[in-house]
C-alpha positions in Angstrom: 2.0 -5.5 18.8 2.3 -3.1 16.1 4.8 -3.8 13.3 5.7 -1.5 10.4 7.4 -3.3 7.5 9.4 -0.8 5.1 8.8 -1.7 1.6 10.6 -0.3 -1.7 9.3 -0.6 -4.9 12.2 -1.3 -7.3 12.5 -2.3 -11.3 11.9 -6.0 -11.9 15.2 -7.8 -11.2 14.3 -10.4 -14.0 14.4 -7.5 -16.4 17.1 -5.3 -17.6 18.0 -2.6 -15.2 19.5 0.6 -16.2 20.1 4.3 -15.5 18.2 7.4 -17.0 21.3 8.9 -18.5 19.6 12.5 -18.2 19.4 12.4 -14.3 21.6 9.5 -13.3 18.9 8.0 -11.4 17.5 4.3 -11.8 15.1 4.1 -14.7 11.8 3.3 -13.2 9.9 3.5 -16.6 9.4 -0.4 -16.8 7.9 -2.9 -14.8 8.3 -2.4 -11.0 7.7 -4.9 -8.2 8.2 -5.1 -4.4 11.8 -5.6 -3.8 12.4 -9.3 -2.9 14.0 -8.7 0.4 11.1 -6.7 1.3 8.7 -9.4 0.5 11.0 -11.6 3.0 10.5 -9.0 5.5 6.7 -8.9 5.2 6.7 -12.6 5.6 8.6 -12.1 8.9 6.0 -9.8 10.2 2.9 -11.9 8.8 4.3 -15.0 10.3 4.2 -13.5 13.8 0.8 -12.1 12.9 -0.2 -15.8 12.2 0.7 -16.7 15.9 -0.9 -13.6 17.3 -4.0 -12.3 15.6 -4.1 -9.0 17.8 -0.8 -8.0 16.0 -1.3 -5.3 13.4 1.0 -5.0 10.4 1.4 -1.8 8.3 3.3 -1.5 5.2 5.1 1.7 4.3 6.8 3.2 1.5 8.3 6.3 0.4 8.1 6.5 -3.4 7.2 8.8 -6.4 4.4 7.9 -8.8 2.3 5.1 -8.6 3.1 2.2 -6.1 -0.7 1.0 -5.7 -0.2 -2.6 -7.3 2.8 -3.2 -4.9 0.8 -1.8 -2.0 -2.3 -4.1 -2.9 -0.1 -7.2 -2.9 1.2 -6.4 0.4 -2.4 -5.9 1.7 -3.3 -9.0 -0.1 -0.8 -11.0 1.8 -2.2 -10.0 5.0 -0.9 -6.4 6.1 -3.7 -4.3 7.8 -3.2 -1.0 6.2 -0.5 0.9 4.2 1.3 4.1 4.2 2.6 5.9 1.2 4.9 8.8 1.7 5.1 10.8 -1.7 6.3 14.4 -2.5 7.9 15.9 -5.6 10.4 17.5 -3.0 11.7 14.1 -2.3 13.0 13.5 -5.7 16.8 12.2 -5.5 16.8 12.2 -1.6 19.9 10.7 -0.5 20.0 7.8 2.4 20.1 10.3 5.1 17.2 12.4 4.2 15.1 9.2 3.3 15.8 7.9 6.8 14.8 11.3 8.4 11.5 11.2 6.5 10.8 7.6 7.3 11.5 8.2 10.9 9.1 11.3 11.0 6.3 9.1 9.6 7.3 6.2 12.1 7.0 8.6 15.0 3.4 9.1 14.1 2.8 5.4 14.2 4.6 4.4 17.1 5.5 0.8 16.2 6.8 -1.7 18.6 9.0 -3.1 15.8 10.1 -1.9 12.4 11.2 -4.6 9.8 13.2 -3.6 6.6 15.4 -5.4 4.2 19.2 -5.4 4.6 19.6 -3.5 1.4 17.8 -2.7 -1.7 18.4 -4.2 -5.1 18.5 -0.7 -6.7 20.6 1.3 -4.2 22.6 -1.3 -2.3 23.3 1.3 0.3 22.3 -0.8 3.5 22.4 1.9 5.9 18.7 3.3 6.0 17.6 0.9 8.7 20.3 1.8 11.0 19.9 5.4 10.5 16.3 5.2 11.3 17.0 3.2 14.5 19.3 6.2 15.4 16.4 8.8 14.7 14.1 6.6 16.8 16.8 5.9 19.4 16.0 2.4 19.8 18.1 -0.6 19.1 19.1 -1.9 15.8 19.7 -5.6 14.8 20.9 -5.8 11.1 21.2 -8.8 8.7 19.2 -11.2 10.6 18.0 -14.8 10.0 16.1 -17.2 12.2 13.9 -14.4 13.6 12.0 -14.8 16.7 9.4 -12.1 18.0 7.7 -12.2 21.1 5.5 -9.5 22.7 8.5 -7.8 24.5 11.9 -8.7 22.4 13.3 -9.7 19.0 16.1 -11.9 18.4 17.8 -13.5 15.6 21.0 -15.0 14.0 23.6 -12.7 12.2 25.8 -14.6 9.9 29.6 -13.5 9.6 32.3 -14.7 7.6 33.9 -16.7 10.4 30.9 -17.6 12.3 27.6 -16.3 13.4 26.1 -14.2 16.2 23.0 -14.7 18.4 21.6 -11.3 19.1 18.4 -10.0 20.7 16.9 -6.6 21.8 13.9 -5.3 23.8 11.2 -3.9 21.9 10.8 -1.2 20.4 13.5 -2.0 18.0 14.6 -2.0 14.3 15.6 -5.1 12.6 16.7 -5.6 8.8 16.5 -9.1 7.5 18.9 -11.0 5.0 17.9 -13.6 2.2 18.0 -16.6 4.4 14.7 -15.8 5.7 11.6 -17.6 4.1 10.0 -16.5 0.6 7.0 -14.5 0.8 3.5 -16.2 0.8 1.0 -15.8 -2.1 -1.9 -13.6 -1.7 -4.9 -15.8 -1.4 -8.2 -15.0 -3.3 -9.7 -13.9 0.0 -6.9 -11.6 0.8 -7.0 -10.0 -2.7 -10.5 -9.4 -2.3 -10.0 -8.0 1.3 -7.0 -5.6 0.1 -9.7 -3.4 -1.7 -11.2 -2.6 1.7 -8.1 -2.1 3.8 -7.0 1.6 4.1 -4.1 3.3 2.4 -3.1 6.8 3.7 -1.0 9.3 1.7 1.5 11.5 3.4 3.1 14.6 1.9 6.4 16.2 3.2 4.4 19.1 4.6 2.5 16.6 6.9 5.9 15.3 8.3 8.3 17.2 10.2 11.8 15.5 9.5 14.7 16.3 11.6 17.3 16.6 9.0 17.4 19.2 6.2 16.7 18.1 2.9 19.7 16.2 1.1 20.2 14.8 -2.5 22.3 12.9 -4.6 23.7 14.9 -7.5 25.1 13.0 -10.5 27.7 14.8 -12.4 28.1 12.4 -15.4 26.6 9.4 -16.7 27.7 7.0 -19.4 26.2 4.0 -20.8 28.1 0.8 -20.2 29.4 -0.5 -23.4 28.0 -3.4 -25.0 29.7 -7.0 -24.2 32.2 -8.0 -26.9 33.0 -11.4 -27.8 35.5 -13.3 -25.9 38.6 -15.1 -27.2 37.9 -18.5 -28.7 40.5 -21.2 -28.6 40.5 -24.1 -30.9 42.4 -26.9 -29.2 45.0 -28.4 -31.8 47.0 -29.8 -29.0 48.2 -26.4 -27.5 44.9 -25.3 -25.9 46.4 -25.7 -22.4 49.3 -23.4 -23.5 47.2 -20.9 -25.0 44.9 -20.8 -21.8 47.9 -20.3 -19.4 49.3 -17.6 -21.5 45.9 -15.8 -21.4 45.8 -16.1 -17.7 49.3 -14.8 -17.3 48.9 -12.0 -19.7 45.9 -10.8 -17.8 47.5 -11.3 -14.4 44.7 -13.7 -13.4 47.3 -16.1 -12.1 
């Protein structure tokens, strides 16, 4: 069993996230970490590897700049190897082009299962996994929890507004996980030391053959969000209820 987990490095969600007003892109100049939903995707893959020692788990990311710390963490958690796709020509790549490039790299690896997060915290598009499945011509099961992986199939539960769906597919397949999956394990000391010896390969755009022409998102204008202003304080002099009702009515909240 060969499993590839798609990982994205994003600005730390505990810090202030903002746009670069010059480009309109996410400002990645501060602390960057593995997206939490991708850590859950890694845990799904590594949990299967715990039960099948012959399974191979590869972490793959497409990102500019230095992602070495994030890749080291994934390797320390238990991944066998890592692939970093990086190229200046990929700056600003839209979701369709991102999926095409990732798919080209995945075709070289030939995984039985591709695991991704349902959506990234910096983009919130949630469509790249399904696009990748289309490129690979395999089934896609999205927004999964309670995931079960066997040598020939994958299954899980998809939560809906009015119920749930039990879904399954034969391998090869692409799945995306939701937040109901377990938190990621912490790297052990042995894992941290072993990560230094695990292979990390770098791929440029010239080494891949995406089936879609380059596409990027063009930001026409950006404006900083105004600072929050103080709200209205109501001092209860016996009419606080009336003042609150008037406020709600005037703002069409009731």
